[in-house]
KOLDREN-450728 format. One record per atom (N, C-alpha, C): z, y, x; residue number from 1; atom name. Coordinates in Angstrom, 3 decimals. Atoms other than C-alpha are relative to their C-alpha. Layout:
KOLDREN-450728
z/y/x/n/atom
Z/Y/X/NUM/CA
...
***
This chain:
KOLDREN-450728
z/y/x/n/atom
-1.331/0.234/-0.212/1/N
-32.672/-74.351/18.966/1/CA
0.382/0.164/1.406/1/C
-0.401/-0.216/-1.419/2/N
-30.808/-73.268/22.218/2/CA
1.028/-1.102/0.258/2/C
-1.019/1.015/-0.529/3/N
-28.943/-75.902/24.186/3/CA
0.607/0.632/1.173/3/C
-0.704/-0.508/-1.235/4/N
-26.227/-74.971/26.702/4/CA
0.481/-1.200/0.801/4/C
-0.372/1.054/-0.967/5/N
-25.611/-77.085/29.746/5/CA
0.679/0.659/1.149/5/C
-0.713/-0.395/-1.144/6/N
-23.170/-76.659/32.597/6/CA
-0.804/-0.559/1.232/6/C
0.616/0.379/-1.229/7/N
-24.872/-76.672/36.043/7/CA
0.830/0.431/1.219/7/C
-0.626/-0.298/-1.385/8/N
-23.625/-76.694/39.709/8/CA
-1.037/0.686/0.812/8/C
0.938/-0.692/-0.891/9/N
-25.279/-74.069/41.923/9/CA
0.685/0.218/1.353/9/C
-0.414/-0.328/-1.369/10/N
-24.974/-73.692/45.653/10/CA
-0.639/1.332/0.423/10/C
0.482/-1.189/-0.625/11/N
-25.183/-70.262/47.168/11/CA
0.278/-0.011/1.427/11/C
-0.179/-0.038/-1.566/12/N
-25.744/-69.772/50.903/12/CA
-0.339/1.429/0.399/12/C
0.207/-1.327/-0.562/13/N
-25.271/-66.363/52.505/13/CA
-1.005/-0.084/1.108/13/C
1.002/-0.141/-1.082/14/N
-28.175/-65.384/54.618/14/CA
0.102/1.314/0.640/14/C
-0.070/-1.375/-0.525/15/N
-28.740/-62.315/56.867/15/CA
-0.147/1.024/-1.008/15/C
0.202/-0.871/1.112/16/N
-30.078/-60.587/53.893/16/CA
-0.089/-0.878/-1.369/16/C
0.023/0.705/1.319/17/N
-29.309/-61.991/50.446/17/CA
0.529/-1.428/0.025/17/C
-0.366/1.325/0.164/18/N
-28.849/-65.548/49.367/18/CA
-1.111/-0.996/-0.313/18/C
0.793/1.113/0.432/19/N
-30.506/-68.828/49.261/19/CA
0.756/-0.777/-0.969/19/C
-0.773/0.551/0.990/20/N
-29.670/-70.817/46.235/20/CA
-0.706/-1.237/-0.584/20/C
0.620/1.231/0.648/21/N
-30.226/-74.297/44.623/21/CA
1.022/-0.595/-0.959/21/C
-0.764/0.803/0.995/22/N
-29.140/-76.343/41.690/22/CA
0.224/-1.439/0.379/22/C
-0.516/1.454/-0.411/23/N
-27.282/-79.584/42.658/23/CA
-0.567/-0.937/-1.129/23/C
0.225/0.799/1.067/24/N
-28.103/-80.947/39.248/24/CA
-1.513/-0.131/-0.292/24/C
1.416/0.077/0.087/25/N
-31.907/-80.322/39.500/25/CA
-0.683/-0.151/1.433/25/C
0.508/0.127/-1.326/26/N
-33.202/-81.783/42.802/26/CA
-1.278/0.807/0.225/26/C
1.348/-0.770/-0.390/27/N
-35.800/-79.459/44.469/27/CA
-0.032/1.362/-0.696/27/C
0.015/-1.402/0.650/28/N
-34.873/-76.387/42.250/28/CA
0.767/0.870/0.907/28/C
-0.431/-0.982/-0.977/29/N
-34.393/-73.698/44.813/29/CA
-0.507/1.349/-0.188/29/C
0.461/-1.503/0.153/30/N
-34.783/-69.914/44.960/30/CA
0.793/0.786/0.935/30/C
-0.803/-1.024/-0.801/31/N
-33.368/-66.805/46.627/31/CA
0.053/1.301/-0.633/31/C
-0.092/-1.413/0.467/32/N
-32.393/-63.234/46.042/32/CA
0.654/0.943/0.839/32/C
-0.600/-1.075/-0.809/33/N
-31.383/-60.047/47.743/33/CA
1.437/0.274/-0.168/33/C
-1.400/-0.149/0.414/34/N
-28.025/-59.993/45.973/34/CA
0.360/-1.204/-0.866/34/C
-0.496/1.107/0.862/35/N
-25.881/-62.437/44.203/35/CA
-0.630/-0.056/-1.397/35/C
0.408/-0.121/1.383/36/N
-26.990/-61.202/40.793/36/CA
-1.602/-0.352/0.034/36/C
1.407/0.376/-0.070/37/N
-30.783/-61.470/41.869/37/CA
-0.161/-1.565/0.268/37/C
0.171/1.511/-0.222/38/N
-30.215/-64.991/43.222/38/CA
0.315/-0.825/-1.304/38/C
-0.361/0.714/1.241/39/N
-28.523/-66.085/39.985/39/CA
-1.053/0.109/-1.058/39/C
1.106/-0.182/0.995/40/N
-31.230/-64.611/37.849/40/CA
-1.232/-0.928/0.429/40/C
1.092/0.700/-0.559/41/N
-33.860/-66.183/40.093/41/CA
0.149/-1.541/-0.122/41/C
-0.114/1.443/0.229/42/N
-32.403/-69.702/40.012/42/CA
-0.018/-0.427/-1.409/42/C
0.144/0.318/1.431/43/N
-32.039/-69.632/36.347/43/CA
-1.441/0.008/-0.473/43/C
1.466/0.015/0.418/44/N
-35.725/-68.679/35.955/44/CA
-0.639/-1.314/0.708/44/C
0.613/1.138/-0.623/45/N
-36.585/-71.473/38.427/45/CA
0.344/-1.344/-0.767/45/C
-0.407/1.121/0.818/46/N
-34.508/-74.001/36.333/46/CA
-0.822/-0.133/-1.240/46/C
0.835/0.065/1.191/47/N
-36.436/-72.966/33.227/47/CA
-1.393/-0.604/0.286/47/C
1.294/0.511/-0.402/48/N
-39.624/-73.562/34.991/48/CA
-0.034/-1.486/0.388/48/C
-0.164/1.397/-0.476/49/N
-38.407/-76.884/36.506/49/CA
0.032/-0.862/-1.382/49/C
-0.100/0.793/1.294/50/N
-37.414/-78.081/32.876/50/CA
-1.332/0.002/-0.857/50/C
1.298/0.048/0.736/51/N
-40.713/-77.010/31.362/51/CA
-0.979/-0.963/0.734/51/C
0.786/0.913/-0.719/52/N
-42.471/-79.022/34.097/52/CA
0.379/-1.374/-0.211/52/C
-0.547/1.298/0.236/53/N
-40.259/-81.983/33.682/53/CA
0.857/-0.129/-1.166/53/C
-0.730/-0.020/1.330/54/N
-39.198/-81.943/30.012/54/CA
0.973/-1.253/-0.166/54/C
-0.837/1.079/0.219/55/N
-37.728/-85.486/30.244/55/CA
1.289/0.050/0.825/55/C
-1.175/-0.132/-0.800/56/N
-35.027/-84.297/32.719/56/CA
1.173/0.298/-0.839/56/C
-1.270/-0.192/0.648/57/N
-31.514/-84.689/31.562/57/CA
0.981/0.512/1.121/57/C
-0.879/-0.472/-0.971/58/N
-28.904/-82.531/33.261/58/CA
1.368/-0.557/-0.126/58/C
-1.266/0.429/-0.065/59/N
-25.720/-84.114/34.305/59/CA
0.802/0.825/1.103/59/C
-0.695/-0.801/-0.964/60/N
-23.246/-81.748/35.858/60/CA
0.681/-0.753/1.129/60/C
-0.563/0.656/-1.223/61/N
-22.270/-82.748/39.343/61/CA
1.467/0.479/0.224/61/C
-1.441/-0.387/-0.268/62/N
-18.440/-82.859/39.906/62/CA
0.020/0.799/1.276/62/C
-0.138/-0.829/-1.110/63/N
-17.564/-80.101/42.255/63/CA
0.492/-0.688/1.339/63/C
-0.556/0.647/-1.073/64/N
-15.505/-82.406/44.444/64/CA
-1.047/-0.838/0.834/64/C
0.970/0.750/-0.838/65/N
-18.622/-84.390/45.412/65/CA
-1.083/0.740/0.698/65/C
0.998/-0.904/-0.729/66/N
-20.638/-81.433/46.679/66/CA
0.509/0.419/1.296/66/C
-0.323/-0.468/-1.264/67/N
-20.459/-80.830/50.388/67/CA
-0.635/1.272/0.230/67/C
0.582/-1.282/-0.493/68/N
-20.866/-77.336/51.503/68/CA
0.505/0.542/1.421/68/C
-0.371/-0.617/-1.208/69/N
-20.803/-75.331/54.705/69/CA
0.861/1.205/-0.082/69/C
-0.850/-1.246/-0.020/70/N
-18.718/-72.350/55.718/70/CA
-0.692/1.185/-0.662/70/C
0.699/-1.162/0.536/71/N
-21.446/-69.915/54.624/71/CA
-0.555/-0.286/-1.400/71/C
0.436/0.373/1.362/72/N
-21.875/-71.637/51.197/72/CA
1.101/0.108/-0.912/72/C
-0.899/0.166/1.035/73/N
-20.104/-71.498/47.902/73/CA
-0.611/-0.528/-1.205/73/C
0.395/0.549/1.295/74/N
-20.313/-73.155/44.576/74/CA
0.275/0.880/-1.190/74/C
-0.181/-0.706/1.248/75/N
-20.770/-71.684/41.133/75/CA
-0.293/-1.044/-1.079/75/C
0.325/0.702/1.229/76/N
-20.504/-73.561/37.815/76/CA
-0.294/1.009/-1.016/76/C
0.354/-0.973/0.963/77/N
-22.289/-71.766/35.188/77/CA
-0.715/-0.719/-1.213/77/C
0.784/0.606/1.136/78/N
-23.948/-72.300/31.777/78/CA
-1.552/0.303/0.104/78/C
1.502/-0.266/0.136/79/N
-27.721/-72.648/31.456/79/CA
-0.371/-0.206/-1.436/79/C
0.474/0.027/1.412/80/N
-29.072/-71.788/28.120/80/CA
-1.541/-0.366/0.065/80/C
1.444/0.539/0.067/81/N
-32.258/-73.804/27.342/81/CA
-0.562/0.306/-1.377/81/C
***
């Protein structure tokens, strides 16, 4: 059975590509040469994170509580588990 969960992701523009991390899964970080690559990469990282820590419950962080810099932006997306 697949479970859908909303997650908050921070994207940071780099000289080449993006660094990306999930606010809702501390330590779950990745990168990609393009936005699409970074999004795919962080979703893969989240799957591995949750396989490693299966007891983890995802609670979507309210956007208002996430501090970001000028070269960062937030994305709220569904994570299918």
